[in-house]
C-alpha positions as CSV (number, residue, x, y, z in Angstrom):
1,X,-35.7,63.5,2.8
2,X,-37.9,61.8,5.4
3,X,-38.9,58.2,4.5
4,X,-42.6,57.7,3.8
5,X,-42.6,54.5,5.8
6,X,-40.0,54.8,8.6
7,X,-41.0,51.7,10.4
8,X,-40.7,49.4,7.3
9,X,-37.3,51.0,6.5
10,X,-36.0,50.3,9.9
11,X,-37.3,46.7,9.9
12,X,-35.7,46.0,6.5
13,X,-32.4,47.4,7.8
14,X,-32.5,45.2,10.8
15,X,-33.2,42.1,8.7
16,X,-30.2,42.9,6.4
17,X,-28.0,43.5,9.4
18,X,-29.0,40.3,11.0
19,X,-28.3,38.4,7.8
20,X,-24.8,39.8,7.6
21,X,-24.1,38.8,11.2
22,X,-25.5,35.3,10.5
23,X,-23.2,34.9,7.5
24,X,-20.2,36.0,9.4
25,X,-20.7,33.3,12.1
26,X,-21.9,30.5,9.9
27,X,-19.8,27.3,10.2
28,X,-17.8,26.3,7.0
29,X,-20.1,23.4,6.1
30,X,-23.0,25.8,5.5
31,X,-20.9,27.3,2.8
32,X,-20.7,24.0,1.0
33,X,-17.7,22.6,2.8
34,X,-19.3,19.4,4.1
35,X,-18.0,17.9,7.3
36,X,-14.8,19.8,8.2
37,X,-14.2,19.9,4.5
38,X,-12.3,23.2,4.0
39,X,-13.8,23.8,0.5
40,X,-13.9,27.4,-0.9
41,X,-17.2,28.3,-2.5
42,X,-18.9,31.6,-3.3
43,X,-21.6,33.3,-1.3
44,X,-24.2,32.5,-4.0
45,X,-24.0,28.8,-3.1
46,X,-24.5,29.6,0.6
47,X,-27.8,31.3,0.0
48,X,-29.0,28.5,-2.2
49,X,-28.7,30.3,-5.6
50,X,-27.2,27.1,-7.0
51,X,-25.8,27.1,-10.6
52,X,-27.4,24.4,-12.8
53,X,-25.2,21.4,-13.6
54,X,-24.2,20.6,-17.1
55,X,-24.5,17.3,-19.0
56,X,-26.8,15.2,-21.1
57,X,-30.0,13.6,-19.9
58,X,-28.6,10.0,-20.3
59,X,-25.2,10.7,-18.8
60,X,-23.4,11.8,-15.6
61,X,-23.0,15.5,-15.1
62,X,-19.8,17.1,-16.2
63,X,-17.6,19.7,-14.4
64,X,-15.2,21.8,-16.4
65,X,-11.6,20.9,-15.4
66,X,-10.7,24.6,-15.4
67,X,-13.0,25.1,-12.4
68,X,-10.7,23.0,-10.2
69,X,-8.0,25.1,-8.7
70,X,-4.5,23.5,-9.0
71,X,-5.6,20.2,-10.5
72,X,-2.9,18.2,-12.1
73,X,-2.7,14.8,-13.9
74,X,-0.7,11.8,-12.9
75,X,0.2,8.9,-15.1
76,X,-0.1,5.4,-13.7
77,X,3.0,3.2,-13.7
78,X,2.5,-0.5,-14.5
79,X,5.1,-3.1,-15.5
80,X,3.1,-5.5,-17.7
81,X,0.5,-5.1,-20.4
82,X,0.8,-1.9,-22.4
83,X,-0.8,0.7,-20.2
84,X,-1.8,4.4,-20.5
85,X,-3.9,5.5,-17.6
86,X,-4.1,9.0,-16.1
87,X,-6.0,10.3,-13.1
88,X,-6.5,13.7,-11.4
89,X,-4.4,15.0,-8.5
90,X,-6.0,17.7,-6.4
91,X,-4.2,19.9,-3.8
92,X,-5.0,18.8,-0.3
93,X,-6.6,15.5,-1.4
94,X,-3.7,13.0,-1.0
95,X,-6.1,10.2,0.2
96,X,-7.9,10.5,-3.1
97,X,-4.6,10.3,-5.0
98,X,-3.5,7.2,-3.0
99,X,-6.9,5.6,-3.6
100,X,-6.9,6.1,-7.3
101,X,-3.3,5.0,-7.7
102,X,-4.0,1.8,-5.8
103,X,-7.4,1.0,-7.3
104,X,-6.5,1.7,-10.9
105,X,-3.3,-0.2,-10.5
106,X,-5.3,-3.2,-9.2
107,X,-7.8,-3.0,-12.1
108,X,-5.0,-3.0,-14.7
109,X,-3.3,-6.0,-12.9
110,X,-6.6,-7.9,-12.8
111,X,-7.2,-7.3,-16.5
112,X,-3.6,-8.5,-17.2
113,X,-3.9,-11.6,-15.1
114,X,-7.4,-12.6,-16.3
115,X,-6.6,-12.2,-20.0
116,X,-3.9,-14.4,-21.6
117,X,-4.4,-12.4,-24.8
118,X,-4.2,-9.0,-23.0
119,X,-2.8,-6.3,-25.4
120,X,-3.5,-2.8,-23.9
121,X,-5.3,-0.9,-21.3
122,X,-6.0,2.8,-21.5
123,X,-8.1,5.2,-19.3
124,X,-8.7,8.9,-18.8
125,X,-10.8,10.9,-16.4
126,X,-13.3,13.7,-16.0
127,X,-14.9,15.3,-13.0
128,X,-18.7,14.7,-12.6
129,X,-19.2,16.7,-9.3
130,X,-17.2,19.2,-7.2
131,X,-19.4,20.8,-4.5
132,X,-20.5,20.5,-0.9
133,X,-17.2,18.9,0.1
134,X,-17.5,16.1,-2.5
135,X,-15.6,15.3,-5.6
136,X,-16.8,12.7,-8.2
137,X,-14.1,11.2,-10.4
138,X,-15.3,9.3,-13.5
139,X,-12.9,7.0,-15.3
140,X,-13.4,6.1,-18.9
141,X,-11.2,3.6,-20.8
142,X,-10.7,0.8,-23.2
143,X,-9.2,-2.6,-22.7
144,X,-8.0,-4.6,-25.7
145,X,-7.2,-8.3,-25.9
146,X,-7.4,-11.1,-28.4
147,X,-11.3,-10.8,-28.4
148,X,-11.3,-7.2,-29.3
149,X,-11.7,-3.8,-27.6
150,X,-14.2,-3.0,-24.8
151,X,-15.2,0.3,-23.3
152,X,-15.5,0.6,-19.5
153,X,-16.4,3.2,-16.9
154,X,-16.0,3.5,-13.1
155,X,-16.9,6.4,-10.8
156,X,-15.5,7.2,-7.4
157,X,-16.7,9.7,-4.8
158,X,-14.3,11.5,-2.5
159,X,-15.3,13.2,0.8
160,X,-13.0,16.1,1.4
161,X,-13.9,16.2,5.1
162,X,-13.0,12.6,6.2
163,X,-10.7,11.8,3.4
164,X,-12.6,8.7,2.4
165,X,-13.2,7.6,-1.2
166,X,-16.2,5.5,-1.8
167,X,-17.3,3.4,-4.8
168,X,-20.6,4.1,-6.6
169,X,-22.3,1.3,-4.8
170,X,-22.2,3.4,-1.6
171,X,-24.7,5.8,-3.1
172,X,-27.4,3.1,-2.2
173,X,-28.6,2.7,1.4
174,X,-28.1,-1.1,1.5
175,X,-28.3,-4.4,-0.4
176,X,-32.2,-4.3,-0.4
177,X,-32.1,-0.8,-1.9
178,X,-29.5,-2.0,-4.5
179,X,-31.8,-5.0,-5.3
180,X,-34.7,-2.6,-5.8
181,X,-32.7,-0.4,-8.0
182,X,-31.5,-3.4,-10.0
183,X,-35.2,-4.2,-10.7
184,X,-35.8,-0.7,-12.0
185,X,-32.6,-0.8,-14.1
186,X,-33.6,-4.2,-15.6
187,X,-36.9,-2.7,-16.6
188,X,-35.2,0.3,-18.2
189,X,-32.8,-1.9,-20.2
190,X,-35.5,-4.2,-21.4
191,X,-34.5,-6.4,-24.3
192,X,-31.2,-4.6,-24.7
193,X,-29.7,-6.7,-21.8
194,X,-29.4,-10.5,-21.9
195,X,-31.7,-12.4,-19.6
196,X,-30.2,-13.0,-16.2
197,X,-27.2,-10.8,-16.6
198,X,-28.4,-7.7,-14.6
199,X,-27.8,-8.6,-10.9
200,X,-27.3,-6.5,-7.7
201,X,-23.5,-7.1,-7.5
202,X,-20.7,-4.6,-7.0
203,X,-19.0,-5.2,-10.4
204,X,-22.1,-4.0,-12.3
205,X,-22.7,-0.9,-10.2
206,X,-19.3,0.6,-10.2
207,X,-20.2,3.7,-12.3
208,X,-23.3,5.4,-10.9
209,X,-24.1,9.1,-10.7
210,X,-26.7,11.7,-11.7
211,X,-27.8,13.7,-14.7
212,X,-28.5,17.5,-14.4
213,X,-32.1,16.8,-13.4
214,X,-31.1,14.5,-10.5
215,X,-32.1,11.2,-12.3
216,X,-29.8,8.3,-11.4
217,X,-27.6,7.1,-14.2
218,X,-26.0,3.6,-14.2
219,X,-23.3,2.8,-16.8
220,X,-22.5,-0.7,-17.9
221,X,-19.3,-1.7,-19.6
222,X,-19.2,-3.3,-23.1
223,X,-20.1,-7.0,-22.9
224,X,-21.2,-6.8,-19.2
225,X,-24.9,-7.3,-19.7
226,X,-25.3,-7.5,-23.5
227,X,-23.3,-8.9,-26.4
228,X,-20.0,-6.9,-27.0
229,X,-21.3,-5.6,-30.4
230,X,-24.0,-3.7,-28.5
231,X,-21.4,-1.5,-26.9
232,X,-21.7,0.0,-23.4
233,X,-25.3,0.4,-22.1
234,X,-26.8,3.1,-19.8
235,X,-29.9,3.0,-17.7
236,X,-31.6,6.2,-16.4
237,X,-33.9,5.9,-13.3
238,X,-36.0,8.9,-12.6
239,X,-35.3,10.9,-9.5
240,X,-38.7,10.2,-7.9
241,X,-38.0,6.5,-8.0
242,X,-34.3,6.4,-7.3
243,X,-34.0,9.1,-4.5
244,X,-35.8,7.0,-1.8
245,X,-33.2,4.3,-2.4
246,X,-30.1,6.5,-1.6
247,X,-28.0,6.5,1.5
248,X,-27.3,9.7,3.3
249,X,-24.0,9.8,1.5
250,X,-25.9,9.3,-1.8
251,X,-28.2,12.2,-1.1
252,X,-25.1,14.4,-0.5
253,X,-23.8,13.2,-3.9
254,X,-27.1,14.0,-5.6
255,X,-27.0,17.5,-4.3
256,X,-23.3,18.0,-5.3
257,X,-23.7,16.4,-8.7
258,X,-26.7,18.6,-9.6
259,X,-24.8,21.8,-8.8
260,X,-22.8,23.6,-11.4
261,X,-19.3,24.7,-10.5
262,X,-17.5,28.0,-11.3
263,X,-14.6,27.5,-9.0
264,X,-13.6,24.7,-6.6
265,X,-10.6,24.4,-4.3
266,X,-9.9,22.2,-1.2
267,X,-8.5,24.6,1.3
268,X,-7.2,22.0,3.8
269,X,-6.2,18.4,3.9
270,X,-8.5,16.0,5.9
271,X,-7.8,15.7,9.6
272,X,-5.8,12.8,11.1
273,X,-7.6,9.6,11.5
274,X,-9.1,9.6,8.1
275,X,-9.2,6.2,6.5
276,X,-10.7,4.1,3.8
277,X,-14.4,3.5,4.4
278,X,-15.1,0.2,6.2
279,X,-18.9,0.3,6.3
280,X,-20.8,-2.5,4.5
281,X,-20.9,-1.8,0.7
282,X,-24.1,-2.8,-1.2
283,X,-23.2,-5.3,-3.9
284,X,-20.4,-6.9,-1.9
285,X,-22.1,-10.1,-0.6
286,X,-20.7,-11.9,2.4
287,X,-20.5,-15.8,2.2
288,X,-21.4,-15.8,5.9
289,X,-25.0,-15.5,7.1
290,X,-24.9,-13.8,10.5
291,X,-28.2,-15.5,11.5
292,X,-26.6,-18.9,11.5
293,X,-24.2,-20.0,14.2
294,X,-22.4,-23.3,13.4
295,X,-20.8,-23.3,16.8
296,X,-24.2,-23.7,18.4
297,X,-24.5,-27.4,19.4
298,X,-28.1,-27.3,18.4
299,X,-27.2,-26.4,14.8
300,X,-25.9,-29.1,12.5
301,X,-23.9,-27.5,9.7
302,X,-22.6,-29.2,6.6
303,X,-20.7,-27.7,3.6
304,X,-21.5,-28.8,0.1
305,X,-18.6,-28.0,-2.2
306,X,-18.4,-28.3,-6.0
307,X,-15.2,-28.3,-8.0
308,X,-14.1,-27.7,-11.6
309,X,-17.1,-25.6,-12.7
310,X,-19.1,-23.8,-13.5
311,X,-20.7,-26.2,-15.9
312,X,-23.8,-26.3,-18.1
313,X,-25.8,-27.8,-15.3
314,X,-24.8,-25.3,-12.6
315,X,-27.9,-23.1,-13.1
316,X,-30.1,-26.1,-12.4
317,X,-28.1,-26.8,-9.2
318,X,-28.5,-23.2,-8.1
319,X,-32.3,-23.6,-8.6
320,X,-32.3,-26.6,-6.3
321,X,-30.2,-24.8,-3.6
322,X,-32.5,-21.8,-3.7
323,X,-35.6,-24.1,-3.3
324,X,-34.2,-25.3,0.1
325,X,-32.5,-22.0,1.1
326,X,-29.2,-23.9,1.1
327,X,-25.8,-22.4,0.4
328,X,-22.7,-24.1,-1.2
329,X,-19.1,-23.3,-2.0
330,X,-18.0,-23.4,-5.6
331,X,-14.3,-24.0,-6.2
332,X,-14.2,-22.7,-9.8
333,X,-11.6,-23.3,-12.4
334,X,-10.4,-20.6,-14.8
335,X,-11.4,-21.9,-18.2
336,X,-15.0,-22.7,-17.2
337,X,-15.2,-19.3,-15.6
338,X,-14.3,-17.7,-18.9
339,X,-16.9,-20.0,-20.6
340,X,-19.8,-19.3,-18.1
341,X,-19.1,-15.8,-16.6
342,X,-22.8,-15.0,-16.1
343,X,-23.2,-18.2,-14.1
344,X,-20.4,-17.1,-11.9
345,X,-22.2,-13.7,-11.4
346,X,-25.5,-15.4,-10.5
347,X,-23.8,-17.9,-8.1
348,X,-22.2,-15.0,-6.2
349,X,-25.4,-12.8,-6.3
350,X,-27.4,-15.7,-4.7
351,X,-25.1,-15.8,-1.6
352,X,-23.0,-18.8,-2.4
353,X,-19.2,-18.8,-1.9
354,X,-16.8,-18.4,-4.7
355,X,-13.4,-20.1,-4.2
356,X,-10.3,-20.8,-6.2
357,X,-9.5,-24.1,-7.9
358,X,-6.7,-22.8,-10.3
359,X,-6.6,-21.8,-13.9
360,X,-6.1,-25.2,-15.6
361,X,-6.2,-27.8,-12.8
362,X,-2.5,-28.7,-12.4
363,X,-0.9,-30.6,-9.6
364,X,0.3,-27.6,-7.6
365,X,2.8,-29.7,-5.5
366,X,4.7,-30.3,-8.7
367,X,5.0,-26.6,-9.6
368,X,7.4,-23.9,-8.4
369,X,6.2,-20.9,-6.5
370,X,5.7,-18.8,-9.6
371,X,3.6,-21.5,-11.3
372,X,1.4,-21.8,-8.2
373,X,0.9,-18.1,-7.9
374,X,0.1,-17.6,-11.6
375,X,-2.5,-20.4,-11.6
376,X,-4.3,-19.0,-8.6
377,X,-3.9,-15.3,-9.5
378,X,-5.6,-15.7,-12.9
379,X,-8.7,-17.1,-11.3
380,X,-8.7,-14.5,-8.5
381,X,-8.7,-11.8,-11.2
382,X,-11.4,-13.5,-13.3
383,X,-13.9,-13.8,-10.4
384,X,-13.1,-10.3,-9.1
385,X,-13.8,-8.8,-12.5
386,X,-17.1,-10.6,-12.8
387,X,-18.4,-10.0,-9.3
388,X,-16.2,-7.5,-7.5
389,X,-15.4,-10.2,-4.9
390,X,-11.9,-11.2,-3.8
391,X,-11.8,-14.9,-2.9
392,X,-10.1,-16.1,0.3
393,X,-10.4,-19.9,-0.1
394,X,-8.7,-22.3,-2.5
395,X,-8.7,-26.0,-3.1
396,X,-5.6,-27.7,-4.6
397,X,-6.5,-30.0,-7.5
398,X,-6.3,-33.6,-6.4
399,X,-5.8,-32.4,-2.9
400,X,-2.1,-32.2,-3.7
401,X,-0.3,-29.7,-1.6
402,X,3.0,-29.1,0.2
403,X,4.9,-26.5,2.1
404,X,5.6,-24.5,-1.0
405,X,1.9,-24.3,-1.9
406,X,1.1,-23.3,1.7
407,X,3.7,-20.5,1.5
408,X,2.2,-19.1,-1.7
409,X,-1.4,-19.3,-0.5
410,X,-0.4,-17.7,2.7
411,X,1.1,-14.7,0.8
412,X,-2.1,-14.5,-1.3
413,X,-4.5,-14.6,1.6
414,X,-6.0,-18.0,0.7
415,X,-6.8,-20.8,3.1
416,X,-6.5,-24.3,1.7
417,X,-9.7,-26.3,1.9
418,X,-9.7,-30.1,1.4
419,X,-12.6,-32.4,2.4
420,X,-13.9,-35.0,4.8
421,X,-16.3,-36.8,2.5
422,X,-15.4,-37.8,-1.0
423,X,-18.4,-38.8,-3.1
424,X,-16.1,-40.0,-6.0
425,X,-18.7,-38.6,-8.3
426,X,-16.1,-38.2,-11.0
427,X,-15.6,-42.0,-11.1
428,X,-19.1,-43.3,-10.4
429,X,-21.5,-41.5,-12.7
430,X,-24.5,-42.9,-10.9
431,X,-26.8,-40.3,-9.2
432,X,-28.0,-42.8,-6.6
433,X,-24.5,-44.0,-5.6
434,X,-23.2,-40.4,-5.3
435,X,-26.2,-39.3,-3.3
436,X,-26.1,-42.2,-0.9
437,X,-22.4,-41.6,-0.2
438,X,-23.0,-38.0,0.6
439,X,-26.0,-38.6,2.8
440,X,-24.5,-41.6,4.7
441,X,-21.2,-39.7,5.4
442,X,-22.8,-36.4,6.4
443,X,-22.1,-35.2,9.9
444,X,-21.9,-31.9,11.8
445,X,-18.9,-30.0,10.4
446,X,-18.5,-32.2,7.3
447,X,-17.1,-30.8,4.0
448,X,-18.5,-32.9,1.1
449,X,-16.6,-33.0,-2.3
450,X,-18.5,-33.0,-5.6
451,X,-18.1,-31.7,-9.1
452,X,-20.9,-29.6,-10.8
453,X,-19.5,-30.3,-14.3
454,X,-21.1,-33.8,-14.3
455,X,-24.9,-34.1,-15.1
456,X,-25.1,-37.1,-12.8
457,X,-23.8,-35.0,-9.9
458,X,-26.5,-32.3,-10.6
459,X,-29.1,-35.1,-10.5
460,X,-27.6,-36.5,-7.3
461,X,-27.6,-33.1,-5.7
462,X,-31.4,-32.9,-5.8
463,X,-31.7,-35.9,-3.5
464,X,-28.7,-34.9,-1.3
465,X,-30.1,-31.4,-0.6
466,X,-33.6,-32.7,0.0
467,X,-32.5,-35.4,2.4
468,X,-30.0,-33.3,4.3
469,X,-32.7,-30.7,4.8
470,X,-35.1,-33.3,6.0
471,X,-32.5,-34.5,8.5
472,X,-32.2,-31.1,10.0
473,X,-28.9,-30.1,8.5
474,X,-28.1,-26.5,7.6
475,X,-26.2,-26.3,4.4
476,X,-23.7,-23.5,4.6
477,X,-20.6,-22.1,2.9
478,X,-17.2,-23.3,3.9
479,X,-16.4,-19.9,5.4
480,X,-19.6,-20.2,7.5
481,X,-18.5,-23.6,8.7
482,X,-14.9,-22.7,9.5
483,X,-15.2,-19.2,10.8
484,X,-12.0,-17.2,10.3
485,X,-9.8,-19.5,8.2
486,X,-6.1,-18.8,8.3
487,X,-4.4,-18.2,4.9
488,X,-2.0,-21.0,4.0
489,X,-3.5,-23.4,6.6
490,X,-5.3,-26.7,5.5
491,X,-8.8,-27.6,6.6
492,X,-10.6,-30.9,6.0
493,X,-13.7,-30.2,8.0
494,X,-15.1,-27.8,10.6
495,X,-11.9,-28.1,12.7
496,X,-8.6,-26.7,11.4
497,X,-5.8,-29.1,10.9
498,X,-2.4,-27.7,9.9
499,X,-1.0,-31.0,8.8
500,X,-3.9,-33.5,8.3
501,X,-2.7,-37.1,8.4
502,X,-5.8,-38.3,6.5
503,X,-6.1,-35.6,3.9
504,X,-5.6,-36.6,0.3
505,X,-2.2,-35.6,-1.1
506,X,-1.7,-38.1,-3.9
507,X,-4.4,-37.3,-6.4
508,X,-7.2,-39.1,-4.6
509,X,-10.6,-37.6,-4.7
510,X,-10.6,-36.0,-8.1
511,X,-10.5,-37.3,-11.7
512,X,-6.9,-36.8,-12.9
513,X,-8.3,-35.9,-16.3
514,X,-10.7,-33.2,-15.1
């Protein structure tokens, strides 16, 4: 039979033929593989007939485990607190396996070290996305100590092409975008969250993903931003407001998370040269301001340091520092950190440096290596869990140190910071006396010792900060002042001194009862 419209028929045939040729030469990423990803997907995905994702409006999307070809489960091994943690193992995704094994192990260790009453730690997993060369692994668990049981979540995103696993913070384009999201999240939580607890730091934004409609979902652990009896909280930010804040990677994740999955397999391992992502991560705040150069002879830098806190007056001190755009370094002690965790979070969020001053303020020179390590390790864990930051400076209580302390701190990646100006604020509880000592002794490169647990020191700091600012000093963190400090080495001012002859070593400079 002769066609009624031969020209149209021929045209349609040519379009179909061209489409078949185009599909036959399309690169793998156009079939959902991502950059060199090697992911097997059906033709339907390639022509944008995407399957709807599944999940609840106030939760991350969920992918059926049966859709992942060859997925297995590995149990984490940990010698310490009772642990039952499992995570997925996907064929051709060894970098993801290594990342999860290391990160989850570090999280268990931090819980164990930070909690003297630690009893158990359990966690399991589900997949929240598996498309376009991306896999989202969401961990859900419970940690139990003497204070009770708390639920937690964390979500990680693996790129099958470059073999890099990124945390949820990397979904945001930068710190400014995270801060903008934080404002939206705070509005969504309203009175459900405690005042001042929701801040743009890595520890709070470690479980972020999308619901089936593409709205951004942020999960908070029990007790993070609200009383523990409120349980875990979730904030949902509509797609129209959250999408402009995403990084390029975050937009890829958005697409992957909102696509349903019938079958997913990683057909090839990532190429050589793949590594852990080293790009800046929103929520990880550097103690160094790149716009300030303390090596410039025209710039006078001084480091204000505060020991033994945080205390009840520390928020007032933070207000004063903010008023003058000044930075300080806080050598925190473990028990006060446990008492004022939200102050620790605020201190870090405002760009001040967190540093280690031991768990219970012992004379480290009188302890063996294990005692030194345990005292420092507990505080490392406490601050990491509250902020997501790993400290790299410590101050030995009373300035008491020796070769054994140096060896432990070197192994832990911690430089020892002493001081060049002692205000003796622990002894002379007079704001005027303390302020005059600090101001009179200030010089370029000085490290000034104070304690933010004393109300008189908080009062003195108003005058100190105001006067140093008027004299043209730039108040910076110790890391800003020193530059790259060597773990284990001792520093008394802006110039490193491996064996300072004038550094306190006999308990001078700090109240032996503090």
